[in-house]
PLY file of the C-alpha trace (Angstrom):
ply
format ascii 1.0
element vertex 101
property float x
property float y
property float z
element edge 100
property int vertex1
property int vertex2
end_header
0.01 -0.02 -0.03
3.01 2.30 -0.33
3.88 4.49 -3.31
7.25 3.20 -4.45
7.49 4.75 -7.90
6.44 8.27 -8.69
7.13 10.35 -11.86
8.31 13.36 -9.93
9.02 12.47 -6.32
11.83 10.23 -5.06
11.01 8.09 -2.04
13.94 6.95 -0.03
12.97 4.26 2.47
14.59 4.64 5.89
15.47 1.90 8.29
12.77 -0.52 9.34
10.93 0.35 12.64
8.92 -2.16 14.55
5.97 -1.08 16.74
2.86 -2.59 18.31
-0.64 -1.68 17.08
-3.59 -3.11 19.06
-1.43 -5.95 20.26
0.05 -6.89 16.88
3.59 -6.25 15.75
3.73 -3.93 12.74
6.54 -2.50 10.58
7.08 1.02 9.36
10.10 3.00 8.21
12.19 5.84 9.49
10.50 9.06 8.42
6.96 7.64 8.65
4.33 9.13 10.83
2.31 6.61 12.84
-0.69 7.14 10.51
1.36 6.69 7.35
2.83 3.43 8.63
-0.64 2.18 9.58
-2.09 3.25 6.21
0.70 1.48 4.36
-0.13 -1.66 6.37
-3.76 -1.45 5.28
-5.27 0.05 8.42
-8.05 2.43 7.43
-9.90 2.95 10.67
-7.88 4.84 13.26
-10.58 5.34 15.83
-14.25 6.01 16.50
-16.21 9.19 17.23
-16.70 9.50 20.96
-20.45 10.10 20.73
-21.75 8.39 17.55
-19.25 5.53 17.37
-18.68 6.21 13.65
-15.36 5.08 12.22
-12.67 7.77 11.80
-9.75 7.62 9.41
-6.77 9.37 7.94
-8.32 12.73 6.94
-6.36 16.01 7.00
-2.86 14.61 7.55
-1.65 17.98 8.99
-2.83 17.72 12.65
-5.85 20.08 12.30
-8.77 17.67 12.72
-9.38 15.05 15.36
-9.93 12.05 13.05
-6.64 10.35 13.85
-6.61 10.56 17.67
-5.11 7.37 19.12
-3.46 6.29 22.35
0.34 6.11 22.05
2.46 4.65 24.84
-0.47 5.12 27.23
-1.09 8.77 26.28
-4.52 9.46 24.78
-5.47 11.94 22.08
-2.21 11.80 20.12
-2.66 13.09 16.55
-0.94 10.20 14.78
-0.92 11.92 11.38
1.89 14.23 12.61
3.48 12.03 15.29
6.78 10.48 14.15
6.98 6.73 14.36
9.62 5.45 16.82
10.94 1.98 17.56
8.92 0.06 20.09
5.89 2.40 20.25
2.63 0.96 21.52
-0.26 2.33 19.49
-3.87 1.62 20.42
-7.20 2.38 18.87
-8.82 4.92 21.17
-12.33 4.40 22.40
-14.27 7.37 23.74
-12.45 10.51 24.75
-9.37 8.68 25.95
-8.24 8.03 29.47
-4.77 8.24 30.99
-3.54 4.88 32.32
0 1
1 2
2 3
3 4
4 5
5 6
6 7
7 8
8 9
9 10
10 11
11 12
12 13
13 14
14 15
15 16
16 17
17 18
18 19
19 20
20 21
21 22
22 23
23 24
24 25
25 26
26 27
27 28
28 29
29 30
30 31
31 32
32 33
33 34
34 35
35 36
36 37
37 38
38 39
39 40
40 41
41 42
42 43
43 44
44 45
45 46
46 47
47 48
48 49
49 50
50 51
51 52
52 53
53 54
54 55
55 56
56 57
57 58
58 59
59 60
60 61
61 62
62 63
63 64
64 65
65 66
66 67
67 68
68 69
69 70
70 71
71 72
72 73
73 74
74 75
75 76
76 77
77 78
78 79
79 80
80 81
81 82
82 83
83 84
84 85
85 86
86 87
87 88
88 89
89 90
90 91
91 92
92 93
93 94
94 95
95 96
96 97
97 98
98 99
99 100
């Protein structure tokens, strides 16, 4: 699900980064945001609206909306579209408004 060849842009893949998403080991690359690594792995639902329960996904990709809020290393409400992926992160789908652990 990654763009490897583009007529104008050159994509240099960084080193492999392993992280945990909802209990499963996933792989991204240096330079990825959490959301871009999840999107490349086929994850389209990043969370659910706290009132309606409707699925939320990768939307603005610049940190302005709240569609990509997830719990990262126990911290809720992280905008994963702008959060850099780091080795060993634990990323969880957030339910409700998020609670500190």
